[in-house]
N, CA, C and O atoms as CSV, one atom per row, in Angstrom:
chain,resi,resn,atom,element,x,y,z
A,1,UNK,N,N,-1.521,4.393,-10.921
A,1,UNK,CA,C,-1.184,5.908,-10.968
A,1,UNK,C,C,-0.294,6.023,-9.657
A,1,UNK,O,O,-0.469,5.359,-8.635
A,2,UNK,N,N,0.636,6.927,-9.850
A,2,UNK,CA,C,1.648,7.112,-8.683
A,2,UNK,C,C,1.474,8.756,-8.224
A,2,UNK,O,O,1.661,9.660,-9.039
A,3,UNK,N,N,1.123,8.983,-6.925
A,3,UNK,CA,C,0.838,10.011,-6.342
A,3,UNK,C,C,2.017,10.652,-5.526
A,3,UNK,O,O,2.663,9.828,-4.880
A,4,UNK,N,N,2.344,11.702,-5.446
A,4,UNK,CA,C,3.237,12.339,-4.221
A,4,UNK,C,C,2.379,12.574,-3.153
A,4,UNK,O,O,1.177,12.812,-3.278
A,5,UNK,N,N,3.097,12.497,-1.913
A,5,UNK,CA,C,2.295,12.806,-0.634
A,5,UNK,C,C,1.748,14.315,-0.598
A,5,UNK,O,O,2.306,15.308,-1.065
A,6,UNK,N,N,0.696,14.251,-0.024
A,6,UNK,CA,C,-0.252,15.551,0.137
A,6,UNK,C,C,0.230,15.896,1.690
A,6,UNK,O,O,0.122,15.141,2.656
A,7,UNK,N,N,0.681,16.977,1.678
A,7,UNK,CA,C,1.066,17.515,3.417
A,7,UNK,C,C,-0.152,17.782,4.160
A,7,UNK,O,O,-0.192,17.622,5.380
A,8,UNK,N,N,-1.209,18.207,3.438
A,8,UNK,CA,C,-2.368,18.707,4.189
A,8,UNK,C,C,-3.313,17.366,4.650
A,8,UNK,O,O,-4.098,17.359,5.599
A,9,UNK,N,N,-3.040,16.276,3.762
A,9,UNK,CA,C,-4.007,15.057,4.169
A,9,UNK,C,C,-3.429,14.248,5.522
A,9,UNK,O,O,-2.259,13.921,5.719
A,10,UNK,N,N,-4.160,14.105,6.074
A,10,UNK,CA,C,-4.039,13.122,7.509
A,10,UNK,C,C,-4.485,11.656,7.164
A,10,UNK,O,O,-5.687,11.483,6.961
A,11,UNK,N,N,-3.651,10.608,7.079
A,11,UNK,CA,C,-3.997,9.385,6.810
A,11,UNK,C,C,-3.686,8.223,7.565
A,11,UNK,O,O,-2.537,8.099,7.987
A,12,UNK,N,N,-4.538,7.357,7.795
A,12,UNK,CA,C,-4.110,6.263,8.788
A,12,UNK,C,C,-3.322,5.398,8.044
A,12,UNK,O,O,-3.935,4.568,7.373
A,13,UNK,N,N,-2.012,5.391,7.998
A,13,UNK,CA,C,-1.274,4.414,7.305
A,13,UNK,C,C,-1.205,3.184,8.280
A,13,UNK,O,O,-1.153,3.384,9.493
A,14,UNK,N,N,-1.202,1.840,7.728
A,14,UNK,CA,C,-1.084,0.786,8.507
A,14,UNK,C,C,-0.082,-0.284,7.663
A,14,UNK,O,O,0.019,-0.359,6.438
A,15,UNK,N,N,0.580,-1.032,8.606
A,15,UNK,CA,C,1.404,-2.099,8.143
A,15,UNK,C,C,0.739,-3.453,8.170
A,15,UNK,O,O,-0.202,-3.579,8.954
A,16,UNK,N,N,1.083,-4.457,7.446
A,16,UNK,CA,C,0.701,-5.815,7.729
A,16,UNK,C,C,1.069,-6.328,9.042
A,16,UNK,O,O,2.164,-6.051,9.532
A,17,UNK,N,N,0.131,-7.134,9.700
A,17,UNK,CA,C,0.440,-7.590,11.074
A,17,UNK,C,C,1.749,-8.560,11.189
A,17,UNK,O,O,2.311,-8.795,12.259
A,18,UNK,N,N,2.113,-9.039,10.035
A,18,UNK,CA,C,3.471,-9.817,9.791
A,18,UNK,C,C,4.767,-8.944,9.816
A,18,UNK,O,O,5.860,-9.468,10.032
A,19,UNK,N,N,4.651,-7.827,9.629
A,19,UNK,CA,C,5.753,-6.985,9.511
A,19,UNK,C,C,6.463,-6.669,10.676
A,19,UNK,O,O,7.574,-6.146,10.588
A,20,UNK,N,N,5.893,-6.957,11.879
A,20,UNK,CA,C,6.433,-6.909,13.174
A,20,UNK,C,C,7.170,-5.164,13.217
A,20,UNK,O,O,6.667,-4.211,12.622
A,21,UNK,N,N,8.048,-5.119,13.805
A,21,UNK,CA,C,8.714,-3.763,13.758
A,21,UNK,C,C,9.607,-3.259,12.746
A,21,UNK,O,O,10.078,-2.124,12.817
A,22,UNK,N,N,9.882,-4.135,11.717
A,22,UNK,CA,C,10.779,-3.853,10.629
A,22,UNK,C,C,10.001,-2.917,9.568
A,22,UNK,O,O,8.783,-2.791,9.438
A,23,UNK,N,N,11.056,-2.287,8.835
A,23,UNK,CA,C,10.498,-1.494,7.663
A,23,UNK,C,C,10.587,-2.085,6.376
A,23,UNK,O,O,10.752,-1.287,5.453
A,24,UNK,N,N,10.528,-3.133,6.129
A,24,UNK,CA,C,10.624,-3.951,4.937
A,24,UNK,C,C,9.284,-4.579,4.307
A,24,UNK,O,O,9.135,-5.723,3.876
A,25,UNK,N,N,8.362,-3.549,4.365
A,25,UNK,CA,C,7.038,-3.862,3.853
A,25,UNK,C,C,6.471,-2.620,3.220
A,25,UNK,O,O,7.104,-1.586,3.008
A,26,UNK,N,N,5.303,-2.824,2.965
A,26,UNK,CA,C,4.516,-1.616,2.373
A,26,UNK,C,C,3.345,-1.266,3.591
A,26,UNK,O,O,2.995,-1.934,4.564
A,27,UNK,N,N,2.982,-0.162,3.187
A,27,UNK,CA,C,1.821,0.446,4.192
A,27,UNK,C,C,0.750,0.939,3.341
A,27,UNK,O,O,0.963,1.497,2.265
A,28,UNK,N,N,-0.481,0.715,3.863
A,28,UNK,CA,C,-1.601,1.130,3.218
A,28,UNK,C,C,-2.596,2.101,3.900
A,28,UNK,O,O,-2.725,1.984,5.119
A,29,UNK,N,N,-3.253,2.968,3.307
A,29,UNK,CA,C,-4.286,3.643,3.793
A,29,UNK,C,C,-5.492,3.846,2.878
A,29,UNK,O,O,-5.489,3.711,1.655
A,30,UNK,N,N,-6.619,4.225,3.726
A,30,UNK,CA,C,-7.872,4.282,2.864
A,30,UNK,C,C,-7.966,5.803,2.703
A,30,UNK,O,O,-7.712,6.508,3.680
A,31,UNK,N,N,-8.297,6.326,1.590
A,31,UNK,CA,C,-8.548,7.784,0.978
A,31,UNK,C,C,-9.734,7.994,0.197
A,31,UNK,O,O,-9.640,8.107,-1.025
A,32,UNK,N,N,-10.781,8.055,0.753
A,32,UNK,CA,C,-12.076,8.209,0.054
A,32,UNK,C,C,-12.289,6.663,-0.778
A,32,UNK,O,O,-12.308,5.648,-0.081
A,33,UNK,N,N,-12.419,6.568,-2.022
A,33,UNK,CA,C,-12.682,5.411,-2.498
A,33,UNK,C,C,-11.453,4.535,-2.973
A,33,UNK,O,O,-11.569,3.452,-3.548
A,34,UNK,N,N,-10.304,5.131,-2.663
A,34,UNK,CA,C,-9.067,4.602,-3.141
A,34,UNK,C,C,-8.375,3.768,-1.739
A,34,UNK,O,O,-8.742,3.935,-0.576
A,35,UNK,N,N,-7.459,2.990,-2.135
A,35,UNK,CA,C,-6.654,2.396,-1.194
A,35,UNK,C,C,-5.194,2.916,-1.650
A,35,UNK,O,O,-4.773,2.691,-2.785
A,36,UNK,N,N,-4.512,3.571,-0.759
A,36,UNK,CA,C,-2.919,4.111,-1.225
A,36,UNK,C,C,-2.189,3.017,-0.532
A,36,UNK,O,O,-2.536,2.391,0.470
A,37,UNK,N,N,-0.949,2.886,-1.362
A,37,UNK,CA,C,-0.033,1.837,-1.049
A,37,UNK,C,C,1.271,2.602,-1.184
A,37,UNK,O,O,1.507,3.219,-2.223
A,38,UNK,N,N,2.205,2.581,-0.072
A,38,UNK,CA,C,3.552,3.080,-0.135
A,38,UNK,C,C,4.517,2.240,0.232
A,38,UNK,O,O,4.180,1.152,0.699
A,39,UNK,N,N,5.808,2.545,0.108
A,39,UNK,CA,C,7.009,1.883,0.653
A,39,UNK,C,C,7.217,2.369,2.102
A,39,UNK,O,O,7.325,3.582,2.281
A,40,UNK,N,N,7.280,1.543,3.130
A,40,UNK,CA,C,7.588,1.630,4.453
A,40,UNK,C,C,8.909,2.441,4.659
A,40,UNK,O,O,8.990,3.346,5.489
A,41,UNK,N,N,9.945,2.053,3.839
A,41,UNK,CA,C,11.049,2.665,3.937
A,41,UNK,C,C,11.455,4.066,3.516
A,41,UNK,O,O,12.274,4.816,4.048
A,42,UNK,N,N,10.655,4.260,2.382
A,42,UNK,CA,C,10.959,5.554,1.424
A,42,UNK,C,C,9.573,6.152,1.150
A,42,UNK,O,O,8.940,5.877,0.130
A,43,UNK,N,N,9.118,7.003,2.127
A,43,UNK,CA,C,7.770,7.703,2.011
A,43,UNK,C,C,7.755,8.688,1.071
A,43,UNK,O,O,6.736,9.014,0.463
A,44,UNK,N,N,9.131,9.318,0.873
A,44,UNK,CA,C,8.779,10.532,-0.356
A,44,UNK,C,C,8.863,9.945,-1.745
A,44,UNK,O,O,8.911,10.683,-2.729
A,45,UNK,N,N,8.881,8.637,-1.840
A,45,UNK,CA,C,8.981,8.128,-3.136
A,45,UNK,C,C,7.609,8.036,-3.812
A,45,UNK,O,O,7.542,7.637,-4.975
A,46,UNK,N,N,6.460,8.406,-3.097
A,46,UNK,CA,C,5.036,8.497,-3.507
A,46,UNK,C,C,4.238,7.281,-3.115
A,46,UNK,O,O,4.661,6.488,-2.274
A,47,UNK,N,N,3.262,7.160,-3.631
A,47,UNK,CA,C,2.278,6.147,-3.414
A,47,UNK,C,C,1.565,5.784,-4.509
A,47,UNK,O,O,1.388,6.581,-5.431
A,48,UNK,N,N,1.021,4.393,-4.527
A,48,UNK,CA,C,0.079,4.034,-5.515
A,48,UNK,C,C,-1.337,4.354,-5.095
A,48,UNK,O,O,-1.609,4.160,-3.910
A,49,UNK,N,N,-2.314,4.836,-5.933
A,49,UNK,CA,C,-3.735,4.874,-5.686
A,49,UNK,C,C,-4.267,3.739,-6.343
A,49,UNK,O,O,-4.153,3.616,-7.563
A,50,UNK,N,N,-4.886,2.830,-5.581
A,50,UNK,CA,C,-5.791,1.731,-6.383
A,50,UNK,C,C,-7.178,1.836,-6.157
A,50,UNK,O,O,-7.466,2.343,-5.073
A,51,UNK,N,N,-8.193,1.471,-6.937
A,51,UNK,CA,C,-9.524,1.659,-7.054
A,51,UNK,C,C,-9.887,0.412,-6.172
A,51,UNK,O,O,-8.940,-0.225,-5.710
A,52,UNK,N,N,-11.094,0.026,-5.910
A,52,UNK,CA,C,-11.447,-0.962,-5.201
A,52,UNK,C,C,-11.249,-2.532,-6.107
A,52,UNK,O,O,-10.937,-3.630,-5.644
A,53,UNK,N,N,-11.509,-2.209,-7.310
A,53,UNK,CA,C,-11.249,-3.476,-8.098
A,53,UNK,C,C,-9.886,-3.867,-8.274
A,53,UNK,O,O,-9.569,-5.056,-8.294
A,54,UNK,N,N,-8.855,-2.709,-8.434
A,54,UNK,CA,C,-7.507,-2.980,-8.516
A,54,UNK,C,C,-6.972,-3.691,-7.114
A,54,UNK,O,O,-6.334,-4.743,-7.102
A,55,UNK,N,N,-7.359,-2.902,-5.887
A,55,UNK,CA,C,-7.197,-3.560,-4.567
A,55,UNK,C,C,-7.576,-5.091,-4.446
A,55,UNK,O,O,-6.747,-5.879,-3.993
A,56,UNK,N,N,-8.674,-5.458,-4.801
A,56,UNK,CA,C,-9.185,-6.792,-4.736
A,56,UNK,C,C,-8.340,-7.511,-5.599
A,56,UNK,O,O,-7.834,-8.477,-5.029
A,57,UNK,N,N,-7.973,-7.360,-6.912
A,57,UNK,CA,C,-7.168,-8.133,-7.826
A,57,UNK,C,C,-5.702,-8.352,-7.109
A,57,UNK,O,O,-5.129,-9.439,-7.177
A,58,UNK,N,N,-5.202,-7.328,-6.481
A,58,UNK,CA,C,-3.837,-7.359,-5.816
A,58,UNK,C,C,-3.938,-8.244,-4.657
A,58,UNK,O,O,-3.060,-9.074,-4.421
A,59,UNK,N,N,-4.918,-8.107,-3.967
A,59,UNK,CA,C,-5.004,-9.121,-2.746
A,59,UNK,C,C,-5.197,-10.533,-3.206
A,59,UNK,O,O,-4.615,-11.494,-2.704
A,60,UNK,N,N,-6.101,-10.598,-4.248
A,60,UNK,CA,C,-6.032,-12.142,-4.791
A,60,UNK,C,C,-4.800,-12.781,-5.296
A,60,UNK,O,O,-4.520,-13.962,-5.091
A,61,UNK,N,N,-4.109,-11.982,-5.937
A,61,UNK,CA,C,-2.977,-12.282,-6.358
A,61,UNK,C,C,-1.868,-12.807,-5.255
A,61,UNK,O,O,-1.257,-13.874,-5.311
A,62,UNK,N,N,-1.759,-11.767,-4.218
A,62,UNK,CA,C,-0.958,-11.958,-2.951
A,62,UNK,C,C,-1.421,-13.409,-2.293
A,62,UNK,O,O,-0.639,-14.337,-2.088
A,63,UNK,N,N,-2.648,-13.424,-2.039
A,63,UNK,CA,C,-3.261,-14.725,-1.293
A,63,UNK,C,C,-2.972,-15.908,-2.215
A,63,UNK,O,O,-2.671,-16.944,-1.623
A,64,UNK,N,N,-3.009,-15.963,-3.719
A,64,UNK,CA,C,-2.880,-17.037,-4.399
A,64,UNK,C,C,-1.205,-17.417,-4.706
A,64,UNK,O,O,-0.781,-18.362,-5.370
A,65,UNK,N,N,-0.509,-16.474,-4.073
A,65,UNK,CA,C,1.108,-16.692,-4.352
A,65,UNK,C,C,1.388,-16.291,-5.832
A,65,UNK,O,O,2.475,-16.675,-6.264
A,66,UNK,N,N,0.655,-15.641,-6.615
A,66,UNK,CA,C,0.838,-15.454,-7.901
A,66,UNK,C,C,2.146,-14.223,-7.985
A,66,UNK,O,O,2.761,-14.164,-9.049
A,67,UNK,N,N,2.450,-13.480,-7.105
A,67,UNK,CA,C,3.536,-12.670,-6.916
A,67,UNK,C,C,4.662,-13.203,-6.358
A,67,UNK,O,O,5.658,-12.493,-6.498
A,68,UNK,N,N,4.817,-14.220,-5.774
A,68,UNK,CA,C,5.856,-14.756,-5.152
A,68,UNK,C,C,7.239,-15.214,-6.043
A,68,UNK,O,O,7.196,-16.013,-6.979
A,69,UNK,N,N,8.384,-14.586,-5.587
A,69,UNK,CA,C,9.591,-14.851,-6.565
A,69,UNK,C,C,9.943,-16.261,-6.398
A,69,UNK,O,O,10.106,-16.808,-5.308
A,70,UNK,N,N,10.067,-16.904,-7.725
A,70,UNK,CA,C,10.517,-18.239,-7.714
A,70,UNK,C,C,11.417,-18.513,-8.499
A,70,UNK,O,O,11.865,-19.659,-8.549
């Protein structure tokens, strides 16, 4: 699901610790039971809303290297 930003919502967006000061990463924020994911370079592009199961599957795939471009 892709959502557009809600101006009234105050979210605590966080970048990965390995992103340093660059903008070539994604940011995440907790919103109720969802985890929101957005492009750190283009906030106006919207965001993905993942439920807890989807978030765990994504994190597992990242840790296992399943999404690495080879």
